C-alpha positions in Angstrom: 73.0 84.4 136.8 75.1 85.4 139.9 78.2 83.5 138.7 78.1 85.4 135.5 77.6 88.8 137.3 80.4 88.0 139.7 82.7 87.1 136.8 81.8 90.4 135.0 82.5 92.6 138.0 85.8 90.6 138.6 86.8 91.2 134.9 86.0 94.8 135.1 87.6 95.5 138.5 90.9 93.8 137.4 90.9 95.6 134.0 90.4 98.9 135.8 93.2 98.3 138.2 95.6 97.3 135.5 94.7 100.3 133.4 95.3 102.7 136.1 98.5 101.3 137.4 100.2 99.8 134.3 100.9 102.3 131.2 100.6 100.9 127.7 104.1 101.0 125.9 103.8 103.0 122.7 105.8 102.1 119.6 108.3 104.4 118.1 105.8 105.5 115.4 103.8 107.0 118.3 106.4 108.5 120.4 109.0 109.2 117.9 112.5 107.8 117.6 114.5 105.4 115.3 114.3 101.6 114.9 117.1 99.9 113.3 116.9 96.1 112.2 120.4 94.5 112.1 121.4 91.3 110.4 124.6 89.3 111.4 126.7 88.1 108.8 129.1 85.1 108.6 132.8 85.4 108.1 135.3 82.8 106.9 136.2 82.0 110.6 132.8 82.6 112.5 129.2 81.6 111.6 126.4 84.1 112.2 124.3 81.6 114.2 121.9 82.1 117.3 124.8 82.2 119.8 126.9 84.5 117.8 123.9 86.9 117.3 123.3 86.9 121.1 127.0 87.7 121.8 126.6 90.6 119.4 123.4 91.7 121.2 125.4 92.1 124.4 128.1 94.1 122.7 125.4 96.4 121.2 123.7 96.9 124.5 126.9 98.3 126.1 127.2 100.6 123.0 123.5 101.8 123.3 123.9 102.2 127.3 126.9 104.5 126.5 124.8 106.4 124.1 122.6 107.6 126.9 119.4 106.8 125.1 116.3 106.7 127.6 114.6 103.4 127.7 116.3 101.7 124.6 115.2 98.2 123.5 117.4 95.6 121.9 116.2 92.1 121.2 117.2 89.2 118.9 114.5 88.3 116.2 115.0 85.0 114.6 118.3 83.5 114.6 120.5 86.2 113.0 118.4 89.5 113.3 118.6 92.2 116.0 115.9 94.9 116.5 117.1 98.1 118.0 114.7 100.7 119.2 116.1 104.1 120.3 113.3 106.5 121.5 114.0 110.2 120.7 116.9 109.5 118.4 116.3 111.6 115.4 119.8 111.0 113.6 119.5 107.3 112.4 122.7 107.5 110.4 124.8 108.4 113.3 123.1 105.6 115.5 123.5 103.1 112.7 127.2 104.0 112.3 127.8 103.4 116.1 126.0 100.3 116.0 127.3 98.8 112.8 131.1 99.3 113.3 132.5 96.0 114.2 135.0 97.9 116.3 137.9 95.5 116.0 140.7 97.1 117.9 144.4 96.1 117.5 147.7 97.4 118.7 150.8 97.0 116.5 154.5 97.7 116.5 155.5 99.7 113.6 158.3 97.9 111.3 158.8 101.0 109.3 157.5 102.9 106.3 156.3 101.2 103.1 155.9 102.1 99.4 152.5 103.6 98.6 152.1 100.8 96.1 152.3 98.3 98.7 149.0 97.4 100.6 147.2 94.6 102.4 148.6 91.8 104.5 152.1 90.5 104.6 153.6 87.4 105.9 153.5 86.5 109.7 150.5 88.7 110.3 152.3 91.8 108.9 150.1 94.5 107.4 150.4 97.7 105.4 148.1 100.7 106.3 148.1 104.4 105.7 148.6 106.5 109.0 146.8 109.7 109.8 148.7 111.7 107.2 148.4 109.0 104.5 151.9 107.6 104.7 151.9 103.8 104.4 153.3 101.9 107.5 154.4 98.3 107.8 152.8 96.8 110.9 153.8 93.8 112.8 151.2 91.4 113.9 148.9 92.6 116.6 150.3 92.6 120.0 147.0 93.7 121.7 143.2 93.4 120.8 140.1 94.7 122.1 139.8 91.8 124.6 142.9 93.3 126.5 140.8 96.7 126.9 139.4 97.4 130.4 137.9 100.7 129.7 138.1 103.8 127.7 137.1 107.4 128.4 136.8 110.7 126.4 138.7 113.5 128.2 139.6 117.1 127.5 143.0 118.3 128.4 142.5 121.8 129.6 146.2 122.3 130.9 148.0 121.5 127.6 145.2 122.8 125.3 145.7 119.6 123.2 141.8 119.2 123.0 139.9 116.1 123.3 141.6 112.6 123.6 140.6 109.0 124.4 142.3 107.5 127.5 142.6 103.4 127.1 143.1 101.2 130.1 144.4 97.6 129.7 143.6 94.5 131.7 146.4 92.8 133.9 147.6 90.7 130.8 147.3 93.5 128.5 149.5 95.9 130.7 152.4 93.6 130.4 152.2 93.2 126.6 151.7 97.0 126.3 154.8 97.7 128.4 156.7 95.1 126.1 155.7 96.7 122.8 156.3 100.4 124.1 159.7 99.3 125.6 160.9 97.7 122.3 159.8 100.8 120.4 161.6 103.1 122.8 165.0 101.4 121.9 164.8 103.3 118.5 165.9 106.8 118.2 163.5 109.8 117.9 162.1 110.2 114.6 162.5 106.5 113.4 159.2 105.2 112.3 159.9 102.0 114.5 159.7 104.3 117.6 155.8 104.5 116.8 153.0 102.4 118.0 150.0 102.0 115.7 146.3 101.7 117.2 144.1 100.3 114.5 140.3 100.2 114.6 138.4 98.4 111.8 141.4 98.4 109.5 142.2 102.1 109.9 145.0 103.6 111.8 143.4 106.1 114.3 146.6 106.9 116.2 150.3 106.2 115.8 152.3 108.2 118.3 156.0 108.0 119.0 156.8 106.7 122.5 157.8 109.5 124.6 161.6 110.2 125.0 161.3 109.7 128.7 160.6 106.0 128.3 163.8 103.9 128.7 164.6 101.1 126.2 163.0 97.9 127.2 161.3 99.5 130.2 158.1 100.4 128.6 155.3 102.6 129.7 154.0 101.5 133.1 150.4 101.7 134.3 148.9 99.9 131.6 147.1 102.8 129.9 147.5 105.1 126.8 146.0 108.0 125.1 144.6 108.1 121.6 145.2 111.7 120.2 143.9 113.3 117.3 141.8 116.3 116.0 138.8 115.0 117.9 135.7 117.1 118.8 133.7 116.0 121.9 131.3 113.8 119.9 134.0 112.0 117.9 136.0 111.3 121.0 133.0 109.9 123.0 132.1 107.8 120.0 135.5 106.4 119.8 135.7 105.7 123.6 132.3 103.9 123.3 133.5 101.7 120.5 136.8 100.9 122.2 135.2 100.2 125.6 132.2 98.3 124.1 134.5 95.7 122.5 134.3 94.2 119.1 131.3 92.6 117.4 131.7 88.8 117.2 130.4 89.0 113.5 129.8 91.9 111.1 126.2 93.4 111.0 124.3 95.0 108.4 121.4 97.4 108.5 118.4 95.8 106.6 115.8 98.2 107.9 115.8 101.6 109.6 112.7 103.7 110.5 112.8 107.1 112.1 109.5 108.9 113.1 109.4 112.5 114.4 107.7 113.1 117.7 105.3 115.4 116.2 104.0 112.8 113.8 103.3 110.4 116.5 101.5 113.2 118.5 99.1 113.8 115.7 98.5 110.1 115.2 97.6 109.6 118.7 95.3 112.6 118.7 93.6 111.4 115.4 93.3 108.0 116.8 91.9 109.1 120.0 89.4 111.4 118.2 88.4 108.6 116.0 87.7 106.4 118.8 85.6 108.8 120.6 83.6 110.1 117.7 83.4 106.6 116.1 82.1 105.0 119.4 79.7 107.9 120.0 78.1 107.4 116.6 78.1 103.7 116.8 76.5 104.0 120.2 73.9 106.5 119.0 73.1 104.0 116.0 72.6 100.8 118.1 70.5 102.9 120.9 68.2 103.9 118.0 67.8 100.5 116.6 67.8 98.5 120.0 66.7 100.9 122.3 67.2 100.0 126.1 69.4 96.7 124.9 71.3 99.2 122.6 72.1 101.4 125.7 73.2 98.4 127.7 75.3 97.3 124.7 77.0 100.7 124.7 77.8 100.3 128.4 79.4 96.9 127.6 81.3 98.6 124.7 82.9 100.9 127.0 83.9 98.0 129.2 85.2 96.3 126.1 87.5 99.3 125.6 88.7 99.2 129.2 89.4 95.3 128.9 91.3 95.7 125.7 93.4 98.5 127.0 94.1 96.7 130.2 95.1 93.6 128.2 97.5 95.5 126.1 99.2 96.9 129.2 99.3 93.6 131.1 100.8 91.7 128.2 103.4 94.3 127.8 102.4 94.6 124.1 103.6 97.7 122.2 100.9 99.8 120.8 101.9 101.0 117.2 100.3 103.2 114.7 98.3 100.3 112.9 97.7 98.8 116.3 96.1 102.0 117.2 93.9 101.8 114.0 93.1 98.1 114.9 92.0 99.3 118.4 89.7 101.6 116.8 88.4 99.2 114.3 87.7 96.5 116.9 85.2 99.0 118.7 83.0 98.6 115.5 83.5 94.8 115.2 82.7 94.4 118.9 79.1 95.4 118.1 78.7 92.4 116.0 78.3 90.0 118.6 75.6 92.2 120.3 73.8 92.6 117.1 73.7 88.7 116.5 72.2 88.2 119.8 69.6 91.0 119.6 68.5 89.8 116.2 68.0 86.3 117.3 66.2 87.6 120.3 63.8 89.6 118.0 63.1 86.2 116.1 62.6 84.4 119.1 60.0 87.1 120.5 58.2 87.3 117.2 58.1 83.3 116.9 56.4 82.7 120.3 53.1 83.8 121.8 53.6 86.7 124.1 57.0 85.7 125.4 58.8 87.6 128.2 61.7 89.8 127.1 64.2 87.8 129.3 63.2 84.4 128.0 63.5 85.9 124.2 67.0 87.2 125.4 68.1 83.9 126.8 67.0 82.1 123.7 68.9 84.8 121.6 72.1 84.4 123.4 71.8 80.4 123.0 71.0 80.6 119.3 73.9 83.2 118.5 76.5 81.5 120.4 77.7 79.2 117.5 77.8 82.0 114.9 79.5 84.3 117.4 82.2 81.6 118.2 82.8 80.7 114.4 83.1 84.2 113.1 85.5 85.3 115.9 87.7 82.4 115.4 88.0 83.2 111.8 89.2 86.7 112.6 91.7 85.3 115.3 93.3 83.3 112.5 93.9 86.3 110.4 95.3 88.1 113.6 97.6 85.1 114.4 98.9 85.1 110.8 99.8 88.8 111.3 101.5 88.1 114.4 103.6 85.3 113.3 104.4 86.3 109.7 104.6 89.9 109.8 107.0 92.3 111.5 107.0 95.8 113.1 104.0 98.0 113.2 101.8 95.5 111.3 102.7 92.7 113.8 101.4 95.1 116.6 98.2 95.5 114.8 97.8 91.6 114.8 98.3 91.7 118.5 95.7 94.5 119.0 93.2 92.8 116.6 93.5 89.5 118.5 93.1 91.1 121.9 90.0 93.1 120.6 88.4 90.1 119.5 88.6 88.1 122.7 87.5 91.3 124.6 84.6 91.7 122.3 83.4 88.1 123.2 83.7 88.7 126.9 82.0 92.0 126.4 79.1 90.6 124.6 78.7 87.1 126.1 79.3 88.0 129.8 78.9 91.8 130.5 76.1 92.6 128.0 74.1 89.3 129.1 74.3 90.3 132.8 73.1 93.8 132.1 70.4 92.5 129.7 69.2 89.8 132.1 69.0 92.3 135.0 67.2 95.0 132.9 64.7 92.4 131.3 63.6 91.0 134.7 62.5 94.4 136.0 58.7 94.6 136.4 58.7 97.9 134.6 60.5 96.4 131.5 58.2 93.2 131.6 55.3 95.6 131.5 56.7 97.6 128.7 58.4 95.1 126.3 58.6 97.7 123.4 61.4 99.7 125.3 63.7 96.7 125.0 64.2 97.1 121.4 63.7 93.2 120.7 59.8 93.1 120.9 59.5 94.3 117.3 61.4 92.8 114.3 62.6 96.0 113.0 62.2 97.9 109.7 64.6 95.8 107.7 63.0 92.5 108.7 59.6 93.8 108.2 60.2 94.9 104.8 62.0 91.8 103.9 59.2 89.6 105.2 56.4 91.6 103.4 58.3 91.4 100.0 59.8 88.0 100.5 62.3 88.5 97.5 63.7 85.2 95.9 67.2 86.3 95.5 68.6 82.6 94.8 66.1 82.2 91.9 69.0 82.4 89.2 72.2 81.8 91.4 74.5 81.7 88.1 73.5 85.2 87.2 74.9 86.5 90.5 78.0 84.4 89.9 78.3 85.9 86.5 78.0 89.5 87.9 80.8 88.6 90.4 83.0 87.3 87.6 82.5 90.6 85.5 83.4 92.7 88.7 86.3 90.4 89.3 87.6 90.8 85.8 87.2 94.6 85.9 89.2 94.9 89.1 91.8 92.3 87.9 92.4 94.2 84.8 93.6 97.3 86.9 96.5 95.1 88.1 97.4 94.3 84.5 96.9 97.7 83.2 98.3 99.9 86.0 100.3 97.4 87.9 100.8 97.4 91.6 102.6 100.2 93.3 104.5 98.2 96.1 105.8 100.0 99.0 109.3 100.0 100.1 108.6 97.2 102.6 108.2 94.9 99.6 110.7 96.6 97.1 113.4 97.9 99.3 114.8 101.5 99.1 114.4 104.7 101.0 111.2 106.7 101.9 111.7 110.3 103.6 108.6 112.3 104.5 109.1 116.2 105.0 107.0 118.9 106.6 107.9 122.0 104.5 107.2 125.6 105.4 105.5 126.5 102.1 103.6 124.1 99.8 105.6 122.4 97.2 104.5 121.2 93.7 105.3 117.3 93.3 106.2 117.9 89.7 108.5 120.6 90.4 110.1 118.6 93.3 110.7 115.8 90.9 112.4 117.9 88.4 114.6 119.4 91.0 115.6 116.0 92.4 116.4 114.7 88.8 118.7 117.7 88.5 120.3 116.8 91.7 121.0 113.2 90.4 117.9 111.3 91.5 116.0 110.9 88.3 114.0 107.8 89.7 112.6 109.5 92.8 109.0 109.2 93.3 107.5 112.3 95.0 104.1 112.5 96.5 102.3 115.4 98.4 100.1 115.0 101.3 98.0 117.7 102.7 99.3 121.3 102.1 102.8 121.0 103.4 103.6 117.2 103.5 106.1 116.0 100.7 107.3 112.2 100.6 110.3 111.2 98.6 110.7 107.4 97.7 114.0 106.4 96.2 116.4 103.5 96.0 119.0 103.2 98.7 120.7 106.5 99.2 124.2 107.4 100.4 124.6 110.1 103.1 125.6 112.5 100.5 122.5 111.8 98.4 120.2 112.0 101.5 121.6 115.4 102.3 120.9 116.6 98.7 117.4 115.3 98.8 117.0 117.4 102.1 118.7 120.4 100.8 116.6 120.4 97.5 113.2 119.9 99.4 114.3 122.6 101.8 115.0 125.0 99.2 111.6 124.5 97.3 109.5 124.8 100.4 111.5 127.6 102.3 112.7 124.9 104.8 111.8 121.3 105.5 111.6 119.3 108.7 112.1 115.6 108.4 109.1 113.8 110.1 109.8 110.3 108.8 112.6 108.3 107.3 112.5 104.7 106.5 115.1 102.4 105.0 114.5 98.8 103.7 117.1 96.7 102.4 116.6 94.9 99.1 117.0 91.3 100.7 114.5 92.2 103.4 112.0 93.6 101.0 112.1 90.4 98.9 111.6 88.4 102.1 108.6 90.6 103.2 107.1 90.3 99.8 107.4 86.4 100.1 106.1 86.3 103.5 103.1 88.5 102.6 102.2 86.0 99.8 102.7 83.0 102.3 100.4 84.9 104.9 97.6 85.3 102.1 97.9 81.6 101.0 97.9 80.3 104.7 94.9 82.6 105.5 92.8 81.3 102.7 93.9 77.7 103.5 93.1 78.1 107.2 89.7 79.4 106.5 89.0 76.5 104.2 90.0 73.9 106.8 88.2 75.6 109.6 84.9 76.0 107.7 85.3 72.6 106.2 85.5 71.1 109.5 82.8 73.3 111.3 80.3 73.0 108.3 80.8 71.0 105.2 83.4 71.1 102.5 81.2 72.8 99.9 80.6 75.6 102.6 84.3 76.1 103.0 85.1 76.1 99.3 82.3 78.7 98.8 83.6 80.8 101.5 87.2 80.6 100.3 86.0 81.3 96.7 84.3 84.5 98.0 87.4 85.5 99.9 89.6 85.1 96.8 87.0 87.3 95.0 87.3 89.9 97.8 91.1 90.1 97.6 91.5 90.3 93.9 88.8 93.2 93.9 90.5 95.0 96.7 93.9 94.8 95.2 92.5 95.7 91.9 90.8 98.7 93.2 94.0 99.9 94.8 95.7 99.3 91.4 93.2 101.5 89.6 93.7 104.2 92.3 97.4 104.1 92.3 97.5 103.5 96.1 100.5 101.8 97.7 100.5 98.2 98.4 102.6 98.1 101.7 102.7 96.2 105.0 99.6 98.5 106.3 97.5 97.4 103.2 98.6 93.7 104.1 97.1 94.1 107.4 93.9 95.5 105.9 93.8 92.8 103.5 93.9 90.0 106.1 91.6 92.0 108.3 89.2 92.1 105.2 89.4 88.3 104.9 88.6 87.7 108.7 85.7 90.3 108.5 84.4 89.1 105.2 84.3 85.6 106.3 82.2 86.5 109.4 79.2 87.4 107.1 79.6 84.1 105.3 79.9 82.2 108.6 76.8 83.8 110.1 74.8 83.0 106.8 76.2 79.4 106.7 75.3 78.9 110.5 71.9 79.8 109.7 71.7 77.5 106.7 72.9 74.6 108.6 70.4 75.4 111.3 67.6 75.3 108.7 68.9 72.2 107.1 68.5 70.6 110.6 64.7 71.4 110.7 63.9 71.2 107.1 65.1 68.5 104.8 62.5 68.9 102.0 62.8 72.5 100.9 64.9 72.9 97.9 68.4 74.4 98.5 67.9 77.7 96.6 64.8 78.5 98.6 66.5 77.4 101.9 69.4 79.5 101.1 67.4 82.4 100.3 65.5 82.1 103.6 68.9 82.1 105.4 69.8 85.2 103.5 66.8 86.9 104.3 66.9 86.1 108.1 70.5 87.1 108.5 70.4 90.2 106.3 69.3 92.6 109.1 72.4 91.5 111.3 74.4 92.2 108.1 73.2 95.6 107.8 73.2 96.7 111.3 76.7 95.4 111.9 78.1 96.8 108.8 76.8 100.3 109.9 78.6 100.1 113.0 82.0 99.4 111.4 81.2 102.0 108.5 80.8 104.7 111.2 84.1 103.8 112.9 86.0 103.5 109.5 84.6 106.6 108.0 85.7 108.6 111.1 89.2 107.1 111.0 89.4 108.0 107.2 88.4 111.5 107.8 90.5 112.2 110.9 93.6 110.1 110.3 96.4 110.9 107.9 98.7 109.4 105.2 98.8 105.4 105.6 96.0 105.3 108.0 93.8 107.0 105.6 94.5 104.3 102.9 94.1 101.7 105.6 90.6 102.8 106.4 89.9 103.2 102.7 90.8 99.6 102.2 88.7 98.4 105.0 85.6 100.4 103.7 86.1 98.9 100.3 86.7 95.6 101.8 83.6 95.9 104.0 81.3 96.6 101.0 82.8 94.1 98.8 82.7 91.4 101.6 79.3 92.2 102.5 78.2 91.6 98.8 80.2 88.7 98.2 78.8 86.7 101.3 75.3 87.1 99.8 75.9 87.1 96.2 79.1 85.0 95.7 79.2 82.5 98.6 75.4 81.8 98.7 75.2 81.2 95.0 78.4 79.0 95.1 76.9 76.8 97.9 73.5 76.5 95.9 75.7 75.4 92.7 77.9 73.1 94.7 75.0 71.5 96.6 73.1 71.0 93.4 75.9 68.5 92.0 75.6 66.1 95.1 72.1 66.6 96.5 70.1 65.7 93.7 66.6 67.2 92.7 66.2 68.3 96.4 68.5 71.2 96.1 68.1 72.5 92.7 64.4 72.8 92.5 64.0 73.5 88.6 61.0 75.3 87.3 58.2 77.2 89.3 56.6 74.0 90.4 59.5 73.4 93.1 61.4 76.4 94.1 59.5 79.4 92.2 55.9 78.6 92.2 54.2 81.7 93.4 51.1 80.0 94.5 52.9 77.9 97.1 53.5 80.0 100.3 57.1 80.3 101.3 58.5 78.3 104.3 58.4 80.1 107.6 61.5 81.9 108.3 61.6 81.3 111.9 58.6 79.4 113.1 55.6 77.1 112.0 52.9 78.7 109.9 50.4 79.2 112.9 53.1 81.1 115.0 54.0 83.3 111.9 50.2 84.3 111.6 50.2 85.1 115.3 53.3 87.1 114.9 51.7 89.2 111.9 48.5 89.8 114.0 50.6 91.2 116.9 52.5 93.5 114.5 49.1 94.7 113.1 47.9 95.3 116.6 51.1 97.3 117.3 50.9 99.2 114.2 47.1 100.1 114.6 46.3 103.6 115.8 
């Protein structure tokens, strides 16, 4: 007891210290900014391997630093992808242009003009490129490259009034070559094209000035510096200096994903998530206090400690809290109640099964009996969280991190903090004299009604399986008839969300965009002034046309979100989603087969597949998008749904260990009736959280909460009426007459009293007598 109390205090103290001193890092979808995913490409001379990508990261880091972005992040992802996060940057196209330029800088002597029909490379490295005015020039092989550049600065010439220019300084070796190039050019008369020196950036002549007449032949320009002049404004000059100074990329890069979130959208999401957490937690706390009285109040305190521990763990690990992660944090509050409910329901059973036990002994037995179910159910959810972390990307990966942390924190909250508080309270003399205030001295209205009616739900298991197949077929027909509306994560394309000044009709917007040259644009409205446009990849001109069209219809438009997914990445994400789903089902099967029996694992996976198809089918009928957030919800449903099956299977295993004579249908039915109160109470806690999130959240998080609500209902049904009948049917094939119990003479005869759900018959009679005394006026 003392050791456990000391551990609980230590965990809370450390969590409180971390929460106060270490801030949680917010993702760009919560604080606003741009995220760009670049993919390096191989060239005939360079392979885009891990080493080349690392060198590219260093060059890009220099460019980003020169952009002056506060707290940027640039990391390699895999062997050839680079993730760049630019907080506060709302112009993704400009950022992508700067980052994506290879910036191959070369300096060439001019051999003369060329015919406009000539182009491309010549012999001995010679090239033909148009100058600033469009006149083709024949260029000698490169004399200097970007590796010879020491630095570059954008400057404004106030004295001559020439405007902005870029000053380039060369290194020691580059100074000598620069002097030789300019000295040879100075030997030609003024006006001769050969007196010019061309500076080329990415196969484009950006400056080709003549050498000043003051420079002597063969002497060259001393000092190792030059000026790149042109019709630059301040932004263009600084960008050019940035590219020249940052150096060339070792390999070309391509933008495969781009997301821009407005700061106001992130603020609304944080506000909605915070209110959902507060209101959902308050409703959940009120519910468990009403059901479990003093123990419920103590569980509420532990729930608050759970929130503190989860937040501190996110901060300590340096995890990024994303929008789905925020939803996962809120959802985990509802799931954290599950372990407490399991313990309290087992304590109620222990209290009813014994003759006048103390509340503390009943709680001790409850914690001991519930431990295996808590461990197994949470491990299955951790499997789903791990798959999200390793196979997903971006915000969905952040959701996996948050969900995993929430599961671990909920186990600490329930098994350590709740137990310390419950043991302390139950050992007080005042509580011992009034066991009714603990909330575990009565079996509860749900269990009382089930004990009185004693329904035999597994009398005809095949009927339940037939009903499940019928619902499954109805949902699957939605996939065939309506098809799936894959989000741009899985198809590739561009999604832009606007906030308009006045409401815009979606059909009117579709017509206007079709007239603007975008007949395949998908337009959806959200709220009064929200408008989302989803298309294939857009050019800069097309994106500007979309914004102009929407702004004209809505009296002005503000872009609050902009997402771009390349087609190759969309195909990859779609493939990874199927892999994640298959691995989730396979991992659940292996774990449950190892912890229970193969038939239990098969039944659970069959029920999970049933849940997946129904949830996907419902979204198909509703026309809701199937995207990365939906994938997070789907895998969460898998983890949550298997929790109910695990708790049921754990009880069946326990009853099998004590009773080898009762037929399997009757034994399974008894396990269902004993675990149903836990299922109802846990489901209510999750429903309160999700309903609050669905009402207060916006856009994708509303669909996320909706998917989880549907999955919660379907998963609760399937654990009782799909997984349990499957166990009965599968057991009937390998357990002989013991498990099938045909006719009323074995499993269904009313004359034979049902087996005791939690204790011998005498103890059950004593428990009923106590209930009658409690109910007597």
